[in-house]
N, C-alpha and C positions, 0 to 999 in steps of 0.2 A: 511362419504365420504366428501372430500373437495368440497367447492363450485366451480363452473366453473370459469375459468380465467376471469378477468374483463378487460375492455379497459385500456391501459396504462394510469396511472394517470400523469398529468402534473402540473408543478408549475406555479407561476404567470408570469413567463417569457416564458412559453411554453415548458420548458425542461422536458422530460419524466424521470421517474424513471427507470433506466436501469441497474445499478450496485449496489451491496451491498458489503461493506467491513465489515468483522466480526472480531473484535479483541477478541481472545479467552482467552487472559491472559494479565495482566498488567506487568508481570514479564519478565525480560530479563537478559541474561548472558553477555551482552555487556553494556557499559556505553558510548555510542556514544555522542560526545560533542554537536551535533546538535539535540539530542533527549532526552537523559537521563544523563546529566552531573553529574559526580560522586559527585561534591560538594553539589548537592541537593539530589541525589538519592544514598546516601552512605549506610553504614552498618545499620544505625539507621532508614532508611526509612521504613515505614510500608505499605506493599502492601495489596491489598484487601484480606480479609479472604475468604476461599473457599465458604462458605455459601452465600456470596454476589455475587458470579459469576453466570451468567446464566448457568444452566446445559444443557446437550446436547438436551434433550427434548424441552427445552425452545428456544434454538438457532434454532433448526429445525422448530419449530412452527413459529418463526418470519421470517425465511428464506422462508418458504412455503407461508406465507401471502404476502411477498414481490414479490415472483415469480408470484403469482396470479395478482399482480398489475403491472407487466411488467418487473421485474428484469430478466435479462438473464445471468448475470455474477456474480458469487460470488468469493470473494478472502478472504482467511483466513490469518489473520495477528496477530500482538501482539502490544507491547512486542514481545517476541520470541515465535511463535505459537508452536514450537516443544517442549516447556516446558510443554504444557498442556497434562496431561496423557490421553491416549486413543484417540489421535487425529485421528487415522485411522478409528475408529468407526464413528466419526462425519463426516469424509470425505465420507464414504460409505453411510451414511444416507442423506447427502446433495446431493450427486451425483445421488441419486435415485429420486430426485424431478422432477416431470413431468413439462416440459417446461424450465428447466434450460439448457442453452447451453454450459456454461463454468464454470469450478471449478478450482481455482488456489490457490497458496500459496506463500507468501513472507516470506523469512527467512534470517537470517545472515549466515546460512550454517554450523555453528560450530557443530551442532548436527546431521547433515544430512549425514549419511554414506550410503553405497550401500544397506544394508539390509533395512534401513528405507525408502530410496527412492523407493525400489521395493515394500515395503508394502503399501506405499502411492499410488503408481501407481495401484497396484492391487485393492485398495479400491475405485478407481475412480478418483483420482487426475489427472488433464490434463496438468497443466502447473506449472512451478516454476519460481519465481523471486528471485535471490540471491543478497544480498547487498555486495559490495566490493568497497572500496574507494581508494585503491592503490595496487600496486604490490610489494612494498618493505615493510618489516616488521616495520621499524621505522615510516614511514609515516602512515601506516595502524594503528599502535598502537596509534599514535597521534589523530586519528579520533575515534577509537572504545574504547580506554582506558580499554582494557580487557586482553591484553596479548595473544590474539589469533593469531597464525601465518597465514600468507597469504596462506600457503600450505594447511591448513585445509579447507579453503573456496574453493580453486581450486579443492581439492579432492571432495567436495560436488557437485561442478558443474560436475565433471567427473561421480559421482554417478548418477546424473540426466540423463546424456547421456546413461549410462549403463541400466537405468531403462526405457528408452524411453520417458523421460519427456523433450522433445526437441521441438523447440529451447528454451534454457534458456535465460531469460532476466537478465541482470546484471546491477544493479543500482549503480551508483557512484555519491554521493553527493559531489559537488565541493565547497570548502571553500578557499577563497583567504588567502595566507600566511600560509596555512597548506598543501594542496595537489594539487594545480593547476598544479604543475610540473608533476603530474602523469597522466595528460590527454593523452598525446601522447603515453607513455608506455602502458596504458590501451587500447587505441585504437589499437595499434599494436598487442598486445597480442590476442585480440578477433577477429581480422580480419581473415577471412578464417576458422572460427570455426563453423559457422552456428548460433552461439549465437548472441544476440543483446545487445550491450552495450548502456546504456541510462544514459546520463549526467543529473543531477538534480541540479538546482540552489538551493543554500542554502536558506532555507525558515524560516520565522518568526512564526513557529507553536508553540503554547503554549507561556509561559512567562519566561522560565528558561534557555534558551540556549544563552542568551546574544547577540541575533541577531543584526547586524548592516548592513546597506545598503552597506557600503564600503567593507564588507567581501564577497559580492556576485560576483561571476564570471559569467557574463551574457551569455546567449545563443549565441549571436552573436560572442563574443570573443572565446567561445569554438569552434564554427563552423569554425572560421577563423584559429584557431590553427590546427585543424584537417585537414581542407581543404587545407591548405598551403602544407601539407605533402602528403595527399591522397585526391584529389578532390572528392567532393560529390555533389549530386543533390537531390532535394526534392522528396519525395514519397507520394502519396495520402494516406490519412487515410484508414484503413481497415474497420472501422465502426464508426458510430456517437458516440460522447462522448470520443473518444480516446484523452488522454491528452498529449502524447508524439508526438512531430513533428518528422517525420521520414525522414531519408536521406540515400541514398545508395552510396557506393563507385563506382566511374566511372570505376574502373578496375575490378569490379565484385567480390570484396572481402567481400561482405555482406552489412550490414546496421548498422546505429547507430540511436539513438533517443535523443531528448533533451526535458526535461520537464522544462518549463520556467515560473513558476508561478509568478516570480517577474517582469521580463522584457517583457513577452508576455502572459499576463493573458488569461486563457481559460474558464472563468466563463460562458460565453454564451453557451458553449456546455457541461457543467458539468451535468452528469446524476447520480452522486454517492450519496448514503446514507451510513452512518457509524454506526455500532452497537458496543458499548463499552462492555468490559467484564462484567460489572455489569448491563448491559441492558438498556442503554440510547441510543436512536437513534438520530444522528445528521445529519443535511442536508448540512453541510459545514465543511471542515477540520479546519477552523479558528473560529468555532462557540463557544459560551459559554453556551448555553442552549440546552438540548435535551429532547426528549419525553421519559418518564419513562415507557418503555416497560415492564420491570420486574414487576413494580407495577400493570400493567394491567393484566399480566399473572397470578401473584400470587393472584390477586384479583378476579380471576375467569373468565376473558374475554375469549370468545371462538374465533374461527378463524374469524368469520364474524366481531365480535366486534374489534378484533385486526386489521383486514384489514381496517375497517372504520377509526380507529384512525390513522393508518399509512398514509392512503390516505389523510385524512384531514391535517395532518402535512405537507405532501409533497405539497399539493395544496396551502398551505399558504406560501410556500418557496419563498424567493426573494433574497437569499444570492448571493453576488458577491464581496466578501472581496478583492480578488486580484485586481479587477478593482478599488476599493475604498481604497486601502491600505494606502495612505497618510492621509486620513481622519480617518481611523479606527485603525491604528497600535497601538496607545497608549491605546486602550481599554484593561481593565484588565479582568481576568476570563477566557481567552481562554483555552480550554482543551489541555493537553499535547499530543504530537504525539503518544506516546506509548499506550495511552488510546483510540485514534481514529483509529489506524491502518494505519497511513501514507497515 
């Protein structure tokens, strides 16, 4: 029997552990320029051997320990999580954890058809976020470098609707000189759909995407572009730790969000831990070192021991990279986004 839940653990800045992102695979069928540029992650790139990945028993054990420490939301990510065989089984097991309030999935949508969406919903998945960076194929291809047509991603969103996985959150990374012209077409397309389009500032995650500050289209510029066409007003957060700033259209056509890690850092409210496919737990998206959870598990740690190690790591946390970006950006060794789960 699992031990009773503990009081929520807090870090050095008083931030509770509330969210866990689990990257179930480092593999992806896209080569997005802001995450896995093909020049680095080409045919010769060696992904993790299966034996090095956490198995489902291990993932569930870590998740259960985190829920006992206060985690209420789990999001499955990658890489592309739908490439992990048997994902529905993992969803069902995580969804059964006592105390977990929300179980979500982030996907590029290329593999999400109606049958898969129905199966995930039946297994216990509650929400889906789909990545889509433009509505025209040439611009979308310039961002994902995979030849996937926009229509396939739109079909995935429709599949979520058919399965009752609504509202869908649609993430659009905006990179100057590549897809900023798609801001208004994307906003127009998702107005009156019930889905929530979220604009994400191009971030310096990892060390391989060639990030430059001048390539960032800031939140204020995005809001000015959208608001000049369809006026918006701020909406209060739905819960502590929410990273997207929410805005609703004054004409009642729905809402949008902006995730502004560069120009409006939200470190002070960050409640997220991230588990990599090979079992390292990180306390910041921009971190370079993580707790070797796999080593603990395969070394015989029980739930109590695992929970103590996780609590100790979180209690030592003082991360606030986005607030200190100018000082820390040149640091090497940051883990790539596809290992962290975005």
